[in-house]
N, C-alpha and C positions, 0 to 999 in steps of 0.2 A: 558673521559674514566675513570678517577680516581677522587675521592673526596679528597684524602689525599696525592697525589703524583704529582710531576711535572717530566715529562720524556722528555729528549732532546737527539737528535742524532747529533753528530759532527764527521763526517768521520766515523771511525769504533769504536768510543767511545760512549757508551750509558750511559748517566748520569741520575740517578734516585734520586730525591730530595724529602725527606719526608717533607710535607708542612702542618704542624699544628702549626704554630708559637705561637698562643695564648696558646697552651698546651705544649710549648717547645718541640714540635714534639714527644710527648709521644706516645707509641705504644698501640693502641687499637685493637680490633679484626678485624675491617674493614681494618685498615692500614696493619696489618700482612697479611691479605688475598690479598690486593692490591699489596703489595711488592712481594708476591709469584708469582702473575700473571705477574707483570712487569719484574721480573728477569727471569722467565721461558720464556717469549717472547724474551727477549734479548739473552738468552742462545741459543735459537733455531734459531735466526736470523743470516743468513750467512753473513750479512753486519756488524755485531757486533763482535769485537775482544776482547774488554775489557769493563767491567762495573764499573762505579764509583758510589758509594753510599754516599750521604751526607744529611745534614739537612738544612732547610731554615733558613735564618736569621744569626745573628752573635753570638747568645747566646748559641745555643744548637744543637748538632747533634741529639741525642734522650735522653731526660731526664729520661726515664724509661718507665715502663708499666703504663697503665691507671688503677690505683688502684681501682677506683670506680666500674670498671666492674667485679671485682672478690672478693670484700671485704666480701661478704656473702656466698662464695662458700663452699660446703661440701668437705670432704676428696677426694671423688671420682671425683668431679668436678675439684678440684685443680690438681689432677693427670692427668686428661684428658686435662686440659689447657696446662700443660707443655708438654705432649706427642704430642699433635697436633701442638703446636707452634714449637717444635723442628723439627717435621717431615716436615711441609709445608714451613718453612722459615729458621731456623738457620742451621740445618743439610743440608737443600736443598742448601743454599748458599755455605757452605763449600765444597760440592760435585759438584758444578756447573762446567761445562767444560770450561767456559770462566773465566779468572781471574777477581776477584772482589776486587776493591780497596776502602777501607773506608776512606773518607775524613772527619775527625772528627773535626768539628767546634764547639767548646764550650763544654757544658756538655755532657758526655757519661756515664750515670748512670744506674745501674740495667740492664734492658733489652736493653738499649742503648749501654752499654759496651759489653754486650753479642752479640749484632748485629755486632759491630765493630770487635770483636774477631773471629767471624766465617768468616769474609772476609779474603782473602788470603794475603793482604798487608794493612797496616794501616799508614796513614799520618795524623798528628795532627797539629792543629793551636796552637800557643803559649799560647792562652787563654783557651785551653782545660782543663777540669777537669774530672777525671775518677774514678769510684768506683762501688762497689756492696753493696749497703746499706740495702739489704733485711732483714738481721737479726734484724735490728732496727724496723722492722714491724712484727717480729715474724715468719718469713718465710725465706727460702733460695733461692738463684738464681735457677731458674727452666728451663732456656733456654740454658743450657750447660755451664753456667758461672763457676761452681766449677771445671769442667773438663778442659775447654780451658784455663782458667787463670793459673792453675797449669802447664799445658803443656807449656805455653808461658813464665812464669816467675819463675817457680819452686814452690814446695809445701810450703816452709816456707813463702815466700812473699805472695803467694795466701792466705794462712791461715790468715796471718796478715790483709790483705785488707778485706777479708770476715768477719772475727771475730770482727773486730773493726768497721765495716760499714764505713770505712774511705774513703777518697778521695785524689787522688794524682794529682799533676800538670803534665803538658805535659813533662817537662824536666826530671822529675823523671820517668815517664812512658817510656821515651826513654832509660834512664839508665837501667831500669828493662828489657828492650827488649819487652815491651808491644806494642810499636809502632816502625815503621821503620824510620820515619823522623818527625822532628818538624820544622815548618816554621811559619812566621807571617801570620795572618789571611788573609791578602790581597793576599798572595802568595799561599794559600792552594790549590785552584783548579788548578792553573798553575803547581804546583809540582805534583799533582795527574795525570794530563794530560801528563806531561813530562815522568813520569814512564810508563804510558799507551803507549805512543809513542814508548818507547824503547822495550816494550813487543811486540808491533805490528810489529816490524822488524823481528820477529822470526816465526817459524812454529806453527800455531794454533793447529794442530793435536799433535805435540810433547808436547806443553804446556798442553793440556788436559791429555795426558799420564802422564806427570810429576805431575799434580794435583792428579791423582789417585794413583800414586806411593807414593807420600809424605803422603797422607791421610791414606794409608794402614798401616803405622807404628803405628797409633793410634786406630786401630780397634782390638777388641778382637778376639783372635784365628786366626789372619791373620798374615802371615809372610811377612813383607814389602819387604824383599829382593827378595822373590819369585815373588811378584807383580811387582817389578822393572824389574826383568828378563823377565817376560811375556810382560810388556809394551814396554821394549826395543826391544824385538823381533818383536812385532807388528809394530813398527815404520818402519821396513825394508820393509814392504808391502805398504807403503804410497807414494803418489805422492810427498809429501813434502820431504821425505827422498831422493828420486831420484833427485829432484830439488836442494836440499841443497848440496848434495855431488857433483853433476855435477857442480854447481856454484863454489864450492870450488876448484875443479880440474881445472876449466876454469878461475880461478882467477877473478871472478865477484861476484856481490851481488846477492843473490838468489831472485827469484820472486815467492814467495809462493802464492798459490791460496787464494783469499779472498772470 
């Protein structure tokens, strides 16, 4: 089905692996389109509760975009590249109704770090290296990197990382708040699956509401508190709310619909 991805289902966890090891899993147009399709299918699949996104091999999550594809682009083509990429993949992942966990194994540079940042949770291996080196090529991050990095680590640190085209190690990324956890490479997928398992104990409809509420805070001309109130109210009309509250009152574990 895919030329550049490996997709595996384990219970309610859907793992999508970018599989271009000779190119250090760099993102080209085809891979971006395949990722959109795979994540869309997982998001719509009632048997999937959490999506894990990772790269093949031990060296790289995603080493960046495939530069040879756009080296001769015009201004208009460059703008279209960024707009389409954000629309079909990066913003699409951020607004996915199923939680997406990025398991960052090795290099996450340029578009690779942008891909990790649009996931809802990030777990990194201790050998991970992260950065946005685009200004060294005479361009800037175009897949949401300037926005999400500042949201995650603050403007000052974001400016430094972008302006210097620098690269930080996993432990520094953890200190900055760029990743949630750092583990040894051999423990990376187990850690991501452990987090996914804890998520799966809870209401999928409530988690989807929480994603929409959290994201609302970063949208222009949207009051996140109002969205939270709206989503909170909607929860009262769900089967999961009835099951969750009934289970609590009956002092048992809830059995949410899968």
